[in-house]
MOPAC internal coordinates of N, CA, C and O (Angstrom, degrees):
PM7 1SCF
backbone

  N    0.0000 0     0.00 0     0.00 0    0    0    0
  C    1.4433 1     0.00 0     0.00 0    1    0    0
  C    1.5233 1   107.59 1     0.00 0    2    1    0
  O    1.2310 1   120.99 1   -48.14 1    3    2    1
  N    1.3207 1   115.71 1   131.86 1    3    2    1
  C    1.4598 1   121.19 1   177.67 1    5    3    2
  C    1.5232 1   108.39 1  -112.25 1    6    5    3
  O    1.2310 1   121.48 1   -50.64 1    7    6    5
  N    1.3217 1   114.78 1   129.36 1    7    6    5
  C    1.4524 1   122.69 1   176.64 1    9    7    6
  C    1.5238 1   108.05 1  -110.20 1   10    9    7
  O    1.2310 1   120.47 1   -56.30 1   11   10    9
  N    1.3098 1   116.70 1   123.70 1   11   10    9
  C    1.4697 1   120.45 1   177.90 1   13   11   10
  C    1.5156 1   107.41 1  -104.57 1   14   13   11
  O    1.2310 1   120.58 1   -64.18 1   15   14   13
  N    1.3220 1   116.49 1   115.82 1   15   14   13
  C    1.4544 1   122.55 1   176.01 1   17   15   14
  C    1.5126 1   113.96 1    95.19 1   18   17   15
  O    1.2310 1   121.71 1   -24.98 1   19   18   17
  N    1.3224 1   114.34 1   155.02 1   19   18   17
  C    1.4639 1   121.87 1  -178.97 1   21   19   18
  C    1.5092 1   112.97 1  -102.53 1   22   21   19
  O    1.2310 1   120.20 1  -141.40 1   23   22   21
  N    1.3237 1   117.21 1    38.60 1   23   22   21
  C    1.4596 1   121.00 1   176.39 1   25   23   22
  C    1.5188 1   111.17 1   -72.93 1   26   25   23
  O    1.2310 1   120.76 1    -7.77 1   27   26   25
  N    1.3354 1   116.15 1   172.23 1   27   26   25
  C    1.4641 1   122.09 1  -174.34 1   29   27   26
  C    1.5251 1   113.44 1   -55.46 1   30   29   27
  O    1.2310 1   119.62 1   136.35 1   31   30   29
  N    1.3200 1   118.32 1   -43.65 1   31   30   29
  C    1.4731 1   120.22 1  -177.08 1   33   31   30
  C    1.5230 1   110.90 1   -63.61 1   34   33   31
  O    1.2310 1   120.10 1   134.70 1   35   34   33
  N    1.3265 1   117.42 1   -45.30 1   35   34   33
  C    1.4653 1   120.25 1  -179.95 1   37   35   34
  C    1.5252 1   111.60 1   -67.84 1   38   37   35
  O    1.2310 1   120.29 1   143.59 1   39   38   37
  N    1.3319 1   117.05 1   -36.41 1   39   38   37
  C    1.4659 1   120.44 1   175.91 1   41   39   38
  C    1.5263 1   109.87 1   -62.59 1   42   41   39
  O    1.2310 1   120.11 1   140.13 1   43   42   41
  N    1.3275 1   117.39 1   -39.87 1   43   42   41
  C    1.4648 1   120.72 1   179.05 1   45   43   42
  C    1.5308 1   111.66 1   -66.47 1   46   45   43
  O    1.2310 1   120.41 1   142.54 1   47   46   45
  N    1.3238 1   116.82 1   -37.46 1   47   46   45
  C    1.4748 1   119.71 1   175.82 1   49   47   46
  C    1.5262 1   109.37 1   -59.83 1   50   49   47
  O    1.2310 1   120.47 1   133.00 1   51   50   49
  N    1.3275 1   116.71 1   -47.00 1   51   50   49
  C    1.4654 1   120.46 1  -179.69 1   53   51   50
  C    1.5295 1   111.30 1   -64.65 1   54   53   51
  O    1.2310 1   120.49 1   141.40 1   55   54   53
  N    1.3203 1   116.66 1   -38.60 1   55   54   53
  C    1.4682 1   120.36 1   177.29 1   57   55   54
  C    1.5258 1   110.63 1   -60.75 1   58   57   55
  O    1.2310 1   120.42 1   135.87 1   59   58   57
  N    1.3289 1   116.80 1   -44.13 1   59   58   57
  C    1.4720 1   120.65 1   178.12 1   61   59   58
  C    1.5332 1   110.86 1   -62.93 1   62   61   59
  O    1.2310 1   120.63 1   142.31 1   63   62   61
  N    1.3412 1   116.40 1   -37.69 1   63   62   61
  C    1.4605 1   119.80 1   178.84 1   65   63   62
  C    1.5275 1   111.59 1   -68.47 1   66   65   63
  O    1.2310 1   120.05 1   153.69 1   67   66   65
  N    1.3238 1   117.51 1   -26.31 1   67   66   65
  C    1.4704 1   120.55 1   174.49 1   69   67   66
  C    1.5243 1   109.98 1   -64.82 1   70   69   67
  O    1.2310 1   120.60 1   144.41 1   71   70   69
  N    1.3147 1   116.45 1   -35.59 1   71   70   69
  C    1.4689 1   121.54 1  -176.59 1   73   71   70
  C    1.5236 1   112.66 1   -86.87 1   74   73   71
  O    1.2310 1   120.28 1   147.73 1   75   74   73
  N    1.3348 1   117.07 1   -32.27 1   75   74   73
  C    1.4667 1   121.85 1  -176.49 1   77   75   74
  C    1.5207 1   110.09 1  -142.90 1   78   77   75
  O    1.2310 1   120.72 1   -74.90 1   79   78   77
  N    1.3038 1   116.22 1   105.10 1   79   78   77
  C    1.4613 1   120.38 1   177.19 1   81   79   78
  C    1.5212 1   109.24 1   -74.70 1   82   81   79
  O    1.2310 1   120.58 1   -35.19 1   83   82   81
  N    1.3148 1   116.50 1   144.81 1   83   82   81
  C    1.4619 1   121.88 1   177.28 1   85   83   82
  C    1.5215 1   107.33 1  -109.60 1   86   85   83
  O    1.2310 1   121.03 1   -64.32 1   87   86   85
  N    1.3044 1   115.64 1   115.68 1   87   86   85
  C    1.4609 1   121.27 1  -176.72 1   89   87   86
  C    1.5312 1   110.06 1   -59.28 1   90   89   87
  O    1.2310 1   120.79 1   -50.24 1   91   90   89
  N    1.3302 1   116.09 1   129.76 1   91   90   89
  C    1.4567 1   121.65 1   176.87 1   93   91   90
  C    1.5224 1   114.41 1    87.43 1   94   93   91
  O    1.2310 1   120.06 1   175.07 1   95   94   93
  N    1.3344 1   117.50 1    -4.93 1   95   94   93
  C    1.4752 1   120.40 1  -179.90 1   97   95   94
  C    1.5218 1   109.54 1   -92.81 1   98   97   95
  O    1.2310 1   120.83 1   -59.69 1   99   98   97
  N    1.3259 1   116.02 1   120.31 1   99   98   97
  C    1.4541 1   121.62 1   174.37 1  101   99   98
  C    1.5206 1   107.21 1  -105.22 1  102  101   99
  O    1.2310 1   120.62 1   -60.00 1  103  102  101
  N    1.3210 1   116.42 1   120.00 1  103  102  101
  C    1.4600 1   122.22 1  -175.72 1  105  103  102
  C    1.5168 1   109.85 1  -112.88 1  106  105  103
  O    1.2310 1   121.26 1   -42.96 1  107  106  105
  N    1.3385 1   115.20 1   137.04 1  107  106  105
  C    1.4641 1   122.54 1   177.99 1  109  107  106
  C    1.5168 1   107.99 1  -127.49 1  110  109  107
  O    1.2310 1   120.45 1   -50.44 1  111  110  109
  N    1.3423 1   116.74 1   129.56 1  111  110  109
  C    1.4577 1   122.02 1   172.15 1  113  111  110
  C    1.5217 1   108.09 1  -106.17 1  114  113  111
  O    1.2310 1   120.69 1   -52.59 1  115  114  113
  N    1.3226 1   116.29 1   127.41 1  115  114  113
  C    1.4631 1   122.05 1   176.11 1  117  115  114
  C    1.5232 1   107.14 1  -112.00 1  118  117  115
  O    1.2310 1   120.84 1   -56.78 1  119  118  117
  N    1.3205 1   116.00 1   123.22 1  119  118  117
  C    1.4596 1   120.68 1   179.17 1  121  119  118
  C    1.5227 1   109.55 1  -145.13 1  122  121  119
  O    1.2310 1   121.01 1   -33.35 1  123  122  121
  N    1.3162 1   115.67 1   146.65 1  123  122  121
  C    1.4640 1   119.89 1   176.00 1  125  123  122
  C    1.5245 1   111.57 1   -76.98 1  126  125  123
  O    1.2310 1   120.73 1   167.80 1  127  126  125
  N    1.3361 1   116.22 1   -12.20 1  127  126  125
  C    1.4652 1   120.71 1  -174.61 1  129  127  126
  C    1.5208 1   110.46 1  -128.21 1  130  129  127
  O    1.2310 1   120.75 1   -28.97 1  131  130  129
  N    1.3299 1   116.18 1   151.03 1  131  130  129
  C    1.4571 1   121.42 1   176.51 1  133  131  130
  C    1.5222 1   111.45 1   -77.85 1  134  133  131
  O    1.2310 1   120.25 1   159.32 1  135  134  133
  N    1.3276 1   117.13 1   -20.68 1  135  134  133
  C    1.4552 1   121.18 1  -177.45 1  137  135  134
  C    1.5168 1   111.03 1  -128.52 1  138  137  135
  O    1.2310 1   121.64 1   -25.60 1  139  138  137
  N    1.3399 1   114.47 1   154.40 1  139  138  137
  C    1.4605 1   122.02 1   173.01 1  141  139  138
  C    1.5218 1   106.98 1  -125.03 1  142  141  139
  O    1.2310 1   120.53 1   -34.10 1  143  142  141
  N    1.3104 1   116.59 1   145.90 1  143  142  141
  C    1.4580 1   121.28 1   178.85 1  145  143  142
  C    1.5194 1   109.44 1   -93.50 1  146  145  143
  O    1.2310 1   120.86 1   -48.83 1  147  146  145
  N    1.3314 1   115.97 1   131.17 1  147  146  145
  C    1.4599 1   120.24 1   176.05 1  149  147  146
  C    1.5310 1   107.08 1   -79.99 1  150  149  147
  O    1.2310 1   120.90 1   -77.77 1  151  150  149
  N    1.3239 1   115.88 1   102.23 1  151  150  149
  C    1.4678 1   121.30 1  -171.89 1  153  151  150
  C    1.5239 1   113.20 1   -64.20 1  154  153  151
  O    1.2310 1   119.88 1   154.90 1  155  154  153
  N    1.3299 1   117.83 1   -25.10 1  155  154  153
  C    1.4556 1   120.22 1   178.62 1  157  155  154
  C    1.5212 1   113.14 1   -64.21 1  158  157  155
  O    1.2310 1   120.47 1   158.79 1  159  158  157
  N    1.3386 1   116.71 1   -21.21 1  159  158  157
  C    1.4665 1   121.00 1   179.45 1  161  159  158
  C    1.5194 1   112.62 1  -100.69 1  162  161  159
  O    1.2310 1   120.00 1   179.46 1  163  162  161
  N    1.3331 1   117.61 1    -0.54 1  163  162  161
  C    1.4638 1   120.77 1  -177.91 1  165  163  162
  C    1.5245 1   113.11 1   -59.11 1  166  165  163
  O    1.2310 1   118.98 1   137.16 1  167  166  165
  N    1.3433 1   119.55 1   -42.84 1  167  166  165
  C    1.4756 1   117.86 1   176.99 1  169  167  166
  C    1.5309 1   112.46 1   -58.02 1  170  169  167
  O    1.2310 1   120.14 1   142.28 1  171  170  169
  N    1.3216 1   117.33 1   -37.72 1  171  170  169
  C    1.4629 1   120.86 1   176.83 1  173  171  170
  C    1.5153 1   111.95 1   -67.10 1  174  173  171
  O    1.2310 1   120.28 1   146.68 1  175  174  173
  N    1.3186 1   117.07 1   -33.32 1  175  174  173
  C    1.4658 1   121.14 1   175.98 1  177  175  174
  C    1.5284 1   109.83 1   -67.38 1  178  177  175
  O    1.2310 1   120.38 1   135.39 1  179  178  177
  N    1.3262 1   116.89 1   -44.61 1  179  178  177
  C    1.4647 1   120.90 1   178.96 1  181  179  178
  C    1.5308 1   109.98 1   -61.71 1  182  181  179
  O    1.2310 1   120.72 1   142.05 1  183  182  181
  N    1.3235 1   116.23 1   -37.95 1  183  182  181
  C    1.4694 1   121.60 1   179.76 1  185  183  182
  C    1.5235 1   111.64 1   -78.71 1  186  185  183
  O    1.2310 1   120.39 1   176.97 1  187  186  185
  N    1.3305 1   116.86 1    -3.03 1  187  186  185
  C    1.4596 1   125.34 1  -179.56 1  189  187  186
  C    1.5353 1   113.08 1    69.60 1  190  189  187
  O    1.2310 1   120.64 1  -152.73 1  191  190  189
  N    1.3389 1   116.39 1    27.27 1  191  190  189
  C    1.4588 1   120.85 1   173.88 1  193  191  190
  C    1.5243 1   110.87 1   -81.94 1  194  193  191
  O    1.2310 1   120.26 1   153.70 1  195  194  193
  N    1.3456 1   117.11 1   -26.30 1  195  194  193
  C    1.4592 1   123.20 1  -178.80 1  197  195  194
  C    1.5195 1   109.95 1  -129.11 1  198  197  195
  O    1.2310 1   120.97 1   -29.73 1  199  198  197
  N    1.3328 1   115.75 1   150.27 1  199  198  197
  C    1.4649 1   121.00 1   174.08 1  201  199  198
  C    1.5305 1   108.54 1   -86.70 1  202  201  199
  O    1.2310 1   120.79 1   -12.86 1  203  202  201
  N    1.3164 1   116.09 1   167.14 1  203  202  201
  C    1.4687 1   120.66 1   178.24 1  205  203  202
  C    1.5286 1   110.07 1   -61.85 1  206  205  203
  O    1.2310 1   120.41 1   146.41 1  207  206  205
  N    1.3324 1   116.82 1   -33.59 1  207  206  205
  C    1.4728 1   120.38 1   178.52 1  209  207  206
  C    1.5238 1   111.22 1   -65.44 1  210  209  207
  O    1.2310 1   120.40 1   145.13 1  211  210  209
  N    1.3230 1   116.85 1   -34.87 1  211  210  209
  C    1.4660 1   120.71 1  -178.10 1  213  211  210
  C    1.5262 1   112.94 1   -72.81 1  214  213  211
  O    1.2310 1   120.00 1   156.16 1  215  214  213
  N    1.3274 1   117.61 1   -23.84 1  215  214  213
  C    1.4672 1   119.79 1  -178.67 1  217  215  214
  C    1.5258 1   112.25 1  -104.18 1  218  217  215
  O    1.2310 1   120.64 1  -174.12 1  219  218  217
  N    1.3353 1   116.38 1     5.88 1  219  218  217
  C    1.4595 1   121.09 1  -178.97 1  221  219  218
  C    1.5237 1   110.96 1  -102.01 1  222  221  219
  O    1.2310 1   121.05 1   -38.10 1  223  222  221
  N    1.3189 1   115.59 1   141.90 1  223  222  221
  C    1.4641 1   122.32 1   177.50 1  225  223  222
  C    1.5210 1   107.60 1  -109.27 1  226  225  223
  O    1.2310 1   120.58 1   -57.95 1  227  226  225
  N    1.3177 1   116.51 1   122.05 1  227  226  225
  C    1.4636 1   122.69 1   178.32 1  229  227  226
  C    1.5312 1   107.51 1   -79.09 1  230  229  227
  O    1.2310 1   120.65 1   -80.54 1  231  230  229
  N    1.3217 1   116.37 1    99.46 1  231  230  229
  C    1.4605 1   121.22 1  -174.96 1  233  231  230
  C    1.5268 1   112.54 1   -66.17 1  234  233  231
  O    1.2310 1   120.52 1   142.26 1  235  234  233
  N    1.3150 1   116.61 1   -37.74 1  235  234  233
  C    1.4586 1   119.83 1  -179.27 1  237  235  234
  C    1.5332 1   110.68 1   -65.60 1  238  237  235
  O    1.2310 1   119.98 1   136.69 1  239  238  237
  N    1.3150 1   117.64 1   -43.31 1  239  238  237
  C    1.4631 1   121.27 1   178.20 1  241  239  238
  C    1.5184 1   110.85 1   -66.51 1  242  241  239
  O    1.2310 1   120.57 1   138.96 1  243  242  241
  N    1.3397 1   116.51 1   -41.04 1  243  242  241
  C    1.4559 1   120.41 1   178.54 1  245  243  242
  C    1.5260 1   110.38 1   -60.03 1  246  245  243
  O    1.2310 1   120.27 1   136.73 1  247  246  245
  N    1.3232 1   117.08 1   -43.27 1  247  246  245
  C    1.4675 1   120.70 1   177.41 1  249  247  246
  C    1.5207 1   111.29 1   -61.96 1  250  249  247
  O    1.2310 1   120.44 1   136.18 1  251  250  249
  N    1.3139 1   116.77 1   -43.82 1  251  250  249
  C    1.4583 1   120.45 1   178.99 1  253  251  250
  C    1.5248 1   110.54 1   -58.04 1  254  253  251
  O    1.2310 1   120.76 1   133.10 1  255  254  253
  N    1.3352 1   116.16 1   -46.90 1  255  254  253
  C    1.4670 1   120.48 1  -179.08 1  257  255  254
  C    1.5272 1   112.41 1   -67.02 1  258  257  255
  O    1.2310 1   120.50 1   152.16 1  259  258  257
  N    1.3346 1   116.65 1   -27.84 1  259  258  257
  C    1.4693 1   121.24 1  -179.86 1  261  259  258
  C    1.5266 1   112.41 1   -87.58 1  262  261  259
  O    1.2310 1   120.23 1   175.50 1  263  262  261
  N    1.3323 1   117.17 1    -4.50 1  263  262  261
  C    1.4624 1   120.21 1  -176.87 1  265  263  262
  C    1.5231 1   112.05 1    75.10 1  266  265  263
  O    1.2310 1   120.71 1  -157.56 1  267  266  265
  N    1.3281 1   116.25 1    22.44 1  267  266  265
  C    1.4673 1   121.84 1  -178.77 1  269  267  266
  C    1.5277 1   109.96 1  -102.87 1  270  269  267
  O    1.2310 1   121.07 1   -17.01 1  271  270  269
  N    1.3058 1   115.55 1   162.99 1  271  270  269
  C    1.4596 1   122.60 1   176.31 1  273  271  270
  C    1.5224 1   108.70 1   -96.35 1  274  273  271
  O    1.2310 1   120.64 1   -46.26 1  275  274  273
  N    1.3268 1   116.39 1   133.74 1  275  274  273
  C    1.4615 1   121.73 1   176.90 1  277  275  274
  C    1.5207 1   109.20 1  -105.95 1  278  277  275
  O    1.2310 1   120.52 1   -49.76 1  279  278  277
  N    1.3233 1   116.61 1   130.24 1  279  278  277
  C    1.4672 1   121.53 1   176.14 1  281  279  278
  C    1.5182 1   108.07 1  -125.57 1  282  281  279
  O    1.2310 1   120.95 1   -61.97 1  283  282  281
  N    1.3359 1   115.80 1   118.03 1  283  282  281
  C    1.4683 1   120.78 1   176.99 1  285  283  282
  C    1.5243 1   107.59 1   -89.19 1  286  285  283
  O    1.2310 1   121.30 1   -76.60 1  287  286  285
  N    1.3234 1   115.13 1   103.40 1  287  286  285
  C    1.4557 1   120.50 1  -178.28 1  289  287  286
  C    1.5244 1   108.85 1  -164.57 1  290  289  287
  O    1.2310 1   121.39 1    -5.24 1  291  290  289
  N    1.3029 1   114.95 1   174.76 1  291  290  289
  C    1.4598 1   122.06 1   178.83 1  293  291  290
  C    1.5262 1   109.44 1  -110.26 1  294  293  291
  O    1.2310 1   120.94 1   -48.15 1  295  294  293
  N    1.3292 1   115.80 1   131.85 1  295  294  293
  C    1.4647 1   120.44 1   174.33 1  297  295  294
  C    1.5271 1   107.05 1   -79.19 1  298  297  295
  O    1.2310 1   120.78 1   -54.80 1  299  298  297
  N    1.3250 1   116.11 1   125.20 1  299  298  297
  C    1.4662 1   119.01 1  -179.06 1  301  299  298
  C    1.5224 1   112.90 1  -108.20 1  302  301  299
  O    1.2310 1   120.82 1   165.05 1  303  302  301
  N    1.3580 1   116.04 1   -14.95 1  303  302  301
  C    1.4607 1   118.53 1  -179.29 1  305  303  302
  C    1.5263 1   109.89 1  -163.34 1  306  305  303
  O    1.2310 1   121.29 1   -36.79 1  307  306  305
  N    1.3225 1   115.14 1   143.21 1  307  306  305
  C    1.4585 1   121.54 1   171.18 1  309  307  306
  C    1.5164 1   108.39 1  -112.27 1  310  309  307
  O    1.2310 1   120.42 1   -55.74 1  311  310  309
  N    1.3138 1   116.81 1   124.26 1  311  310  309
  C    1.4552 1   121.69 1   175.01 1  313  311  310
  C    1.5241 1   106.72 1  -106.08 1  314  313  311
  O    1.2310 1   120.97 1   -95.96 1  315  314  313
  N    1.3195 1   115.75 1    84.04 1  315  314  313
  C    1.4660 1   120.44 1  -174.35 1  317  315  314
  C    1.5183 1   112.29 1   -66.28 1  318  317  315
  O    1.2310 1   119.81 1   150.81 1  319  318  317
  N    1.3335 1   117.97 1   -29.19 1  319  318  317
  C    1.4757 1   120.55 1   177.44 1  321  319  318
  C    1.5243 1   111.35 1   -62.60 1  322  321  319
  O    1.2310 1   120.76 1   148.16 1  323  322  321
  N    1.3388 1   116.15 1   -31.84 1  323  322  321
  C    1.4608 1   121.48 1  -178.57 1  325  323  322
  C    1.5281 1   112.24 1  -107.12 1  326  325  323
  O    1.2310 1   120.46 1  -175.35 1  327  326  325
  N    1.3465 1   116.73 1     4.65 1  327  326  325
  C    1.4670 1   122.29 1  -176.79 1  329  327  326
  C    1.5223 1   110.42 1    49.81 1  330  329  327
  O    1.2310 1   121.68 1  -122.55 1  331  330  329
  N    1.3350 1   114.39 1    57.45 1  331  330  329
  C    1.4553 1   120.98 1  -175.39 1  333  331  330
  C    1.5280 1   110.30 1  -133.48 1  334  333  331
  O    1.2310 1   121.07 1   -42.25 1  335  334  333
  N    1.3355 1   115.55 1   137.75 1  335  334  333
  C    1.4601 1   123.18 1   174.41 1  337  335  334
  C    1.5230 1   106.48 1  -107.35 1  338  337  335
  O    1.2310 1   120.56 1   -57.34 1  339  338  337
  N    1.3301 1   116.53 1   122.66 1  339  338  337
  C    1.4624 1   121.61 1   179.64 1  341  339  338
  C    1.5335 1   107.96 1   -98.29 1  342  341  339
  O    1.2310 1   121.32 1   -52.95 1  343  342  341
  N    1.3407 1   115.07 1   127.05 1  343  342  341
  C    1.4570 1   121.37 1  -177.54 1  345  343  342
  C    1.5251 1   111.47 1  -106.03 1  346  345  343
  O    1.2310 1   120.88 1   -20.38 1  347  346  345
  N    1.3120 1   115.92 1   159.62 1  347  346  345
  C    1.4631 1   121.10 1  -178.75 1  349  347  346
  C    1.5308 1   111.82 1   -71.38 1  350  349  347
  O    1.2310 1   120.08 1   133.45 1  351  350  349
  N    1.3421 1   117.46 1   -46.55 1  351  350  349
  C    1.4632 1   121.00 1  -172.19 1  353  351  350
  C    1.5325 1   115.09 1  -112.92 1  354  353  351
  O    1.2310 1   120.21 1   163.58 1  355  354  353
  N    1.3200 1   117.20 1   -16.42 1  355  354  353
  C    1.4608 1   121.42 1  -177.92 1  357  355  354
  C    1.5172 1   109.70 1  -113.74 1  358  357  355
  O    1.2310 1   120.37 1   -15.92 1  359  358  357
  N    1.3334 1   116.90 1   164.08 1  359  358  357
  C    1.4786 1   119.31 1   176.39 1  361  359  358
  C    1.5247 1   111.25 1   -61.80 1  362  361  359
  O    1.2310 1   120.86 1   -22.45 1  363  362  361
  N    1.3053 1   115.97 1   157.55 1  363  362  361
  C    1.4634 1   122.26 1   177.97 1  365  363  362
  C    1.5292 1   110.17 1   -62.12 1  366  365  363
  O    1.2310 1   121.30 1   -25.24 1  367  366  365
  N    1.3369 1   115.12 1   154.76 1  367  366  365
  C    1.4599 1   121.60 1  -178.74 1  369  367  366
  C    1.5253 1   108.64 1  -124.04 1  370  369  367
  O    1.2310 1   120.90 1   -50.29 1  371  370  369
  N    1.3147 1   115.89 1   129.71 1  371  370  369
  C    1.4678 1   121.37 1   174.12 1  373  371  370
  C    1.5204 1   108.88 1   -88.15 1  374  373  371
  O    1.2310 1   120.92 1   -29.55 1  375  374  373
  N    1.3208 1   115.84 1   150.45 1  375  374  373
  C    1.4618 1   120.10 1  -178.64 1  377  375  374
  C    1.5264 1   110.76 1  -139.02 1  378  377  375
  O    1.2310 1   121.56 1   -22.55 1  379  378  377
  N    1.3252 1   114.61 1   157.45 1  379  378  377
  C    1.4641 1   122.37 1   168.92 1  381  379  378
  C    1.5203 1   109.55 1  -103.03 1  382  381  379
  O    1.2310 1   120.80 1   139.39 1  383  382  381
  N    1.3422 1   116.08 1   -40.61 1  383  382  381
  C    1.4549 1   123.31 1   176.56 1  385  383  382
  C    1.5212 1   108.50 1  -121.25 1  386  385  383
  O    1.2310 1   120.37 1   -39.07 1  387  386  385
  N    1.3333 1   116.91 1   140.93 1  387  386  385
  C    1.4655 1   121.38 1  -178.40 1  389  387  386
  C    1.5170 1   109.69 1  -134.96 1  390  389  387
  O    1.2310 1   120.62 1   -47.10 1  391  390  389
  N    1.3222 1   116.42 1   132.90 1  391  390  389
  C    1.4613 1   122.43 1   174.15 1  393  391  390
  C    1.5148 1   107.88 1  -126.59 1  394  393  391
  O    1.2310 1   121.06 1   -54.99 1  395  394  393
  N    1.3233 1   115.58 1   125.01 1  395  394  393
  C    1.4672 1   120.62 1   178.17 1  397  395  394
  C    1.5160 1   107.44 1  -110.84 1  398  397  395
  O    1.2310 1   121.07 1   -66.60 1  399  398  397
  N    1.3236 1   115.56 1   113.40 1  399  398  397
  C    1.4629 1   121.16 1  -179.07 1  401  399  398
  C    1.5147 1   108.31 1  -149.17 1  402  401  399
  O    1.2310 1   121.45 1   -99.55 1  403  402  401
  N    1.3134 1   114.82 1    80.45 1  403  402  401
  C    1.4585 1   120.83 1  -174.13 1  405  403  402
  C    1.5188 1   113.24 1   -83.92 1  406  405  403
  O    1.2310 1   119.81 1   171.85 1  407  406  405
  N    1.3291 1   117.98 1    -8.15 1  407  406  405
  C    1.4579 1   119.83 1  -177.97 1  409  407  406
  C    1.5171 1   110.30 1    80.47 1  410  409  407
  O    1.2310 1   121.27 1     2.72 1  411  410  409
  N    1.2982 1   115.17 1  -177.28 1  411  410  409
  C    1.4629 1   119.69 1  -178.13 1  413  411  410
  C    1.5198 1   110.42 1  -106.77 1  414  413  411
  O    1.2310 1   121.37 1   -25.41 1  415  414  413
  N    1.2993 1   114.99 1   154.59 1  415  414  413
  C    1.4580 1   121.56 1   174.86 1  417  415  414
  C    1.5151 1   106.80 1  -126.41 1  418  417  415
  O    1.2310 1   120.84 1   -60.37 1  419  418  417
  N    1.3185 1   116.00 1   119.63 1  419  418  417
  C    1.4594 1   120.90 1  -178.15 1  421  419  418
  C    1.5213 1   110.54 1   -89.49 1  422  421  419
  O    1.2310 1   121.15 1   -37.24 1  423  422  421
  N    1.3160 1   115.40 1   142.76 1  423  422  421
  C    1.4529 1   121.08 1   174.37 1  425  423  422
  C    1.5259 1   107.22 1   -86.86 1  426  425  423
  O    1.2310 1   120.36 1   -73.81 1  427  426  425
  N    1.3279 1   116.93 1   106.19 1  427  426  425
  C    1.4568 1   121.40 1  -176.91 1  429  427  426
  C    1.5265 1   113.02 1  -102.94 1  430  429  427
  O    1.2310 1   120.04 1  -172.36 1  431  430  429
  N    1.3147 1   117.54 1     7.64 1  431  430  429
  C    1.4618 1   119.99 1   179.19 1  433  431  430
  C    1.5211 1   109.30 1   -63.73 1  434  433  431
  O    1.2310 1   121.37 1   -48.74 1  435  434  433
  N    1.3107 1   114.98 1   131.26 1  435  434  433
  C    1.4549 1   120.03 1   177.27 1  437  435  434
  C    1.5155 1   114.74 1    81.04 1  438  437  435
  O    1.2310 1   119.93 1  -178.05 1  439  438  437
  N    1.3335 1   117.73 1     1.95 1  439  438  437
  C    1.4605 1   120.37 1   179.15 1  441  439  438
  C    1.5182 1   108.70 1   -99.65 1  442  441  439
  O    1.2310 1   120.78 1   -55.73 1  443  442  441
  N    1.3218 1   116.12 1   124.27 1  443  442  441
  C    1.4588 1   121.49 1   176.94 1  445  443  442
  C    1.5216 1   106.92 1  -105.42 1  446  445  443
  O    1.2310 1   120.76 1   -61.29 1  447  446  445
  N    1.3255 1   116.16 1   118.71 1  447  446  445
  C    1.4550 1   121.30 1  -177.56 1  449  447  446
  C    1.5251 1   108.58 1  -100.66 1  450  449  447
  O    1.2310 1   120.79 1   -58.49 1  451  450  449
  N    1.3164 1   116.10 1   121.51 1  451  450  449
  C    1.4541 1   121.75 1   177.40 1  453  451  450
  C    1.5183 1   108.59 1  -127.84 1  454  453  451
  O    1.2310 1   120.83 1   -33.18 1  455  454  453
  N    1.3233 1   116.02 1   146.82 1  455  454  453
  C    1.4542 1   120.67 1   176.51 1  457  455  454
  C    1.5265 1   108.43 1   -72.59 1  458  457  455
  O    1.2310 1   121.21 1   -48.32 1  459  458  457
  N    1.3281 1   115.29 1   131.68 1  459  458  457
  C    1.4570 1   119.97 1   178.15 1  461  459  458
  C    1.5205 1   109.77 1   -71.24 1  462  461  459
  O    1.2310 1   120.71 1   -38.91 1  463  462  461
  N    1.3150 1   116.24 1   141.09 1  463  462  461
  C    1.4574 1   119.46 1   176.96 1  465  463  462
  C    1.5251 1   110.88 1   -81.70 1  466  465  463
  O    1.2310 1   120.32 1   161.76 1  467  466  465
  N    1.3168 1   116.99 1   -18.24 1  467  466  465
  C    1.4539 1   121.37 1  -179.01 1  469  467  466
  C    1.5316 1   108.78 1  -126.62 1  470  469  467
  O    1.2310 1   120.48 1   -47.56 1  471  470  469
  N    1.3190 1   116.69 1   132.44 1  471  470  469
  C    1.4546 1   121.45 1   177.15 1  473  471  470
  C    1.5274 1   108.41 1   -94.02 1  474  473  471
  O    1.2310 1   120.25 1   -66.95 1  475  474  473
  N    1.3206 1   117.12 1   113.05 1  475  474  473
  C    1.4546 1   121.42 1  -176.71 1  477  475  474
  C    1.5214 1   112.61 1   -74.82 1  478  477  475
  O    1.2310 1   120.01 1   157.14 1  479  478  477
  N    1.3415 1   117.58 1   -22.86 1  479  478  477
  C    1.4549 1   120.82 1  -177.80 1  481  479  478
  C    1.5248 1   112.58 1   -85.22 1  482  481  479
  O    1.2310 1   120.94 1   140.13 1  483  482  481
  N    1.3496 1   115.81 1   -39.87 1  483  482  481
  C    1.4570 1   117.77 1  -175.74 1  485  483  482
  C    1.5231 1   112.70 1  -102.22 1  486  485  483
  O    1.2310 1   120.13 1   177.55 1  487  486  485
  N    1.3395 1   117.35 1    -2.45 1  487  486  485
  C    1.4619 1   124.63 1   177.05 1  489  487  486
  C    1.5247 1   112.39 1    58.60 1  490  489  487
  O    1.2310 1   120.88 1  -142.48 1  491  490  489
  N    1.3458 1   115.92 1    37.52 1  491  490  489
  C    1.4550 1   120.03 1   175.21 1  493  491  490
  C    1.5199 1   108.26 1  -112.86 1  494  493  491
  O    1.2310 1   120.72 1   -19.19 1  495  494  493
  N    1.3031 1   116.23 1   160.81 1  495  494  493
  C    1.4704 1   121.55 1  -178.76 1  497  495  494
  C    1.5037 1   110.91 1  -122.48 1  498  497  495
  O    1.2310 1   120.10 1   180.00 1  499  498  497

């Protein structure tokens, strides 16, 4: 099974594999980054409730714990007719099962993030 990207669905697959190994299943995660950000905690990070380390998922360590192979590279082409993932720097990888879950990338250009002095939801100052 080949997982492309460190999005939530692929992270959950790896988490399940940490708890229950499947005999005969070889899993590979391909990601351009060593870490993925848990977007559900991003508002807490902006509010300074969490550090960047607390909202980051170490994909390489997660793969190690799940018995999966981690490859830091960029997918440049999918050959679905041949069930092949073509990588930029590593040899192509054949797959039987494929999951593409790269996560989201927000355009933050021009956005200035400031902590609010007043909380409108909890009515505290």
